[in-house]
N, C-alpha and C positions, 0 to 999 in steps of 0.2 A: 958074186957081183952085188953091188948095191941095188936097192929097189929103184924102179923107174921113177924119175922125177919130172915134173911138169913146170914150165915157166909161166907164172901168172904175172899179169901187169895191170897197172892202174892208169895207163896212158889215156884211155877214153874218159875216165872219171876226172882226171886232172885237166884234160883239155876242156871238157864241158864246164868245169868249175870256173874257167877263165873266159868262157863265152866264145871260144874259138871254134872255127870250122876245121875239118881235117885239112883242107887246103891251106889255111892260115898256119896251122902247126907245121905242116910239111915245109912251107916256105921258111919259117923261123928255124927249123932244124936242118934244113938243107937236104931233105930226102923227098921222095915222091909221095903224092897223095895216096896212090895205090899201096905204097909201102906202109904208110901210117894206118890205113884201113886193115891191111893184113896183120899188122902187129897187134892192133886193138882186138881183132877177132881171134888171135892166137893161132893164126894160120902160118905165121912167119916168125922164126926165132931171129931177132935182129943181131947184126954184127956189133962188135964192141964200139965201133965208131958211131953207129946209129944210136946205141944205148946212151953214150955220153952226150951226143947232140940233143937227144930228146930230153934228158935230164937238165941240160943247160937251158934249153928253150923254155922248159916248164919251171925252171928255178927251184929244183929239188934235188935231193940225193938220188943216186942210182938205186940204192936199196929201198927208197921210198916208192920207186916206180916199178921195180921188178923184184920178184921173189920166186924161189924154188919151192914147190909143194909136192910132196910124195904122193904116189897113188895109193898108199896104204894108210897108216895112221895119220899122215899129214893131211888127209882130206878134210879134216875138221873135227868138231866134237858135236855130239847130239844135243840139240836143244832140250829134248826129252827122249827117253828110250823108246825105240820102236816096239811094236807088239810082237814081232817075230821076223823071221827071215823066209825068203828074200824080202827086202824092203826097198821100195823106191823112195828117193828123197829129193828135196830141194836144198839149195844152199844159199847162204847170204852172209856177208860180213856185217856183224853187229857188235858195237861196243868193243872194237879191236879184236874180235874173235871171229873165226869162220865157223858158223853154226850149220848143222844139218837138221832138216825138219822132215820127219816121216810124212809121206804124202797122205792127205786126208781130203774129204769133200770140201770144195771151195766154190765161191760164186764167181771167181775169176780164174778161168783155165790157164794153167802154166805148166809147160812140159817139165817132167822130172829131170833133175840134173845128174842123177846117178842111181846105182843099185848097190845095196849092201847084201852080200851073199857069202856064206861060209867064211865069215870073218874078214872079208875083203871089200874094199870100196871100188866099184867099177864106174869110171867116169863116163857120163853121157852129156856133159855140159855144153850147151849152146849159148848160155848167158853167163857172164862173169858174176861171181858173188858180190862184186863191188857195184854191180848195176841193178841189184834187186833191193827194193824197199819192203820190209816186212811190216804189215799192218794188221793188228788184231782189232776186229770191229764186228758189230752185228748189223751194220747198215746194209739193207738189201740192195741199195743203189751203188754199192762200192764198185761194181763192175764198170759203171759209167765213168767214175773217177779214174779207174785203172786204164781204161781205153784212152781217155784224154791225156793222162799222164805219160803213157808210152808214146802217143802221137806227138806231143809237144816236146818231150825231153829225151826220148829213146830209152829211158829207164823202165823197169817193169815192177809191178806190185805183186808180192806174195800175200794174198788175203787169207787170214785165218779167222774163221767165224768164232768169235768169243763175246760174251756179255761184258758190259762196261767194267765191272770190278775185277773180273778175271783178266781183262785186257790190261788194266792198270797194273795188276800184279806181275804180268809178263814184262811190262815195260820197266818196272822197278827192278826186276831181276836181270835186266839187260838181254832179254830174249827176243824182243821186237824193237823196231824203231819207233812205232807209232801205236797209240791206243785210242780207239774210238769210244767216246763217253757221251751219254745223254741222261744224266742223273739230276738235271734241274728243269723245273718248269719255266716256260717263257714268262718273263716279268719278275721272276724270283732268282736273280743272278747270284752266282756263288756256289751252287751245288756241285758243278763239275770241278771247279777249282778246289773246293774243300776236299773232295774225294781224291783228287790227284795229289794234293799236298799231303794227305794222310798216307798215301801209298808210296810216294816218291821221296819226300824229305829233302828235295833239292829244287832249285829253280827250274821252271818248265814253261813251255809255250802252249797256248790253246788257239787253235785255228778253227773258226766256225765254218761248217759246211752247209748247215741249213737249220731251220726249225721244222719239226715234223709233227703230224698228228698221230697220237697213239690212242688206242681205244679197243673196241671189241669187234672181232670178226664173227658174224652170226650167220648160221645157215638160213637161207631165205625161207625154207619150208616152216621154220619155227614162228614166223610172223612176229618177231620181237621188235618193238618200236622205241624202247627206251632202255637206258643202262639199268635203271632200277628194276625193270621187268626182267632183264637178264639175270640180275642178282637174285630176285625173289622166285623166279620160275624154276621148275624141276628140269634143269638142263644139265647136259653132260659137258663139263669144262675140260679143256686140255690145258695143263699147267705149263708154266715157264720155269726155267732153271734158276736156282739160287744165284744171287750176284748180278742178276739182270735188272734193268730198270723196269722192264715189263713184269718181272716177277714181283717187284716191290709194289707196282700198281695193282697187280692181282691180289696181293695180300690185303691191300687197303680196301679193295672192293668186296672181297669175300670175308673180311674180318678174321683172317687167320685160317679159314678153311683151306685144306690142301687137296687139289684135284688128284684123282687116282693115277692118271698118266701125265708125265712131264716130258716136254720136248725142248730141243735147243733151236732157237732162232725164229724169226718172224715167219719165214716161208713155211717152216714145219707146222706152225699153228694153222696157217691158212690151208695147208694141204690136209691136215687132220679133219678140219671142218668140211672142206670140200669133198673129201672121201667118205664122209658120213659117220665116222666113229667118234666124233665129238660135235657138240652143237654150238659151242662158243669158246673163244680164247682171246688173249690179249696180244695184239700186234699193231703194226702201223697201217695206215690207210692204204698205202701203195700196194702191199701184197694182198690185202683183202679185196681190193677192187680188181687186181689182176686175176684173182681166183674166182671172180664173179659172185662174191659174197656181199651181204649187207654189212655196213660198217657204222658203228655208233661211236662217235668221237668222245673222248673223256678229257684229254688235255693236249696242249702243245708242249713239246720238249725242245731244249736247246741241244743240238748235236755238234760236238767239237772233236777235233783230232788233237791229241796231246803228245808232245815229245819233249825230251830233256833239252833245256836251254843250251847246255854245253855242246849239244850235237847239232845246233842250228846251222853251223857252217858246212855240214855235210852236203855235198852237191845234190844228193838224192832228196834231202829235206828241203833245200832251197827250191828244187824243181817242184816239189809237192805244193809249197806255198804259192808259187807262180801259177801252177795249174788251177788250184782252187780259186785264185783271184782272177783267173782269165774270163773274159766275156763268154767264150765258147762253153766253158763248164757251167757257168751260171745259167745260160740259155737252156742247156740240157736238163738241169735239175728243176728249173722253173716249170717245165712241162710235166713233172711228176705229180700225181695226185697226193695232196696232203703235205707237200714240201713248200716252204717259204724261203726265198733266197734274198730277202731284203737286207740281211747282214752277212751274207756269205762272203768269205774271204777276210773277215775281221780277225786280226792277229793280236793276241794279248800275251805279254810276258808276265809271269807270276813268280815272285821270289819266295823263298822259304826261309824261316828263321834258322 
C-alpha cells in the first residue's frame, strides 16, 4: 500500500489575503461557515464540489488551494540538520519550500509540529505551515510582537534567536522570512541597508520596530558609574557572539580584547551578570533593568525587520507590517525601558544593483 497522505490547504491564507471573514467566504462559495472553519483546520476533507466552489470564490486553481503531503519524506526538508533523534520540530512554508526546524530555545513559546524518530516524521501539527512566519532576531521584546501579531492576524511567529548578520545570512539562503537587524547608530542611517544589500543582493524592505539603547549591564556591587571606568577596571566581562551588533560594540570598547566566556543573546548577558560569574557585558537597557542591574548607555541603535521585496505580497508579511504599524503595538513598545517608537512602522524599500 502507498504511504499515508495528508491533505494540506491554503484556504485560510487565501481568505485572509483578501480580507474576508469565514462567513463571507462561506457565502461566496455556497457552503456553511462551520464547513469553512473545519476545512481550514484540517478537520474536514471537502467534497469535490466544495473544492471547486472554494477555488472559484478565491479565484485560484484547485492545485493552488489543496495539495497532498505524505507522512514520510513529503513532510518537508530540514532547514538544518538536527543534532540527533528523536527530534521535535517546527514547520513553515518559506520561499516555496516546506522547511522543518529542530526545536531550540526561543523567546516565543510555540508548540512543536511533529517528531522525527527512526527515520520517520510523526505529525503533531495544530498550526498549518502556511500560517507560521519565521523571524530570526535577537530582539528580547519579540514576544510582544508575536502576541500582537497572532491577536490581530491569527498567524503565528516562529522566533529564532540570531544576531543581525547571521539572521541576514539565513534570509539570503531562504531559510527564514524575516531578519532582525540593528547595525546602525541612530542619526547615521544606512548601516542596516548596507548590511542587507551585501547579504541579499536583491531588493528588500526594511520595517522599523524601534530605536533602542545599547550599553553595559553592570553588577551593582561593583559601583561602576561610567563606561570608561568599566573599560579600565579589573572586571570580568561576558562576551557576545561574532556577527552581533553587541559583539561589534564590545570590540570597539575593549579595543580587540576578547572575553574568556561568550554567550548568545542579550538576556544571556544579563543572566551571567545577575548570577555573579561576570561583572559586565553588552546588552540592551530592557534586559539589564529587568534583571535589576545597573545600566550604562553607550549608544542608540536603529532596529529594523528585513524581508525580500519579492515576498512582500505574502499575507503573513503584510500582516507583520500592519501589526508593527498598529497603535496597539506602538503603545506596548513605548512602555519598554530604552525603546523609542517615534519612527516605529516606517517602511522602506531598498533596491539592489
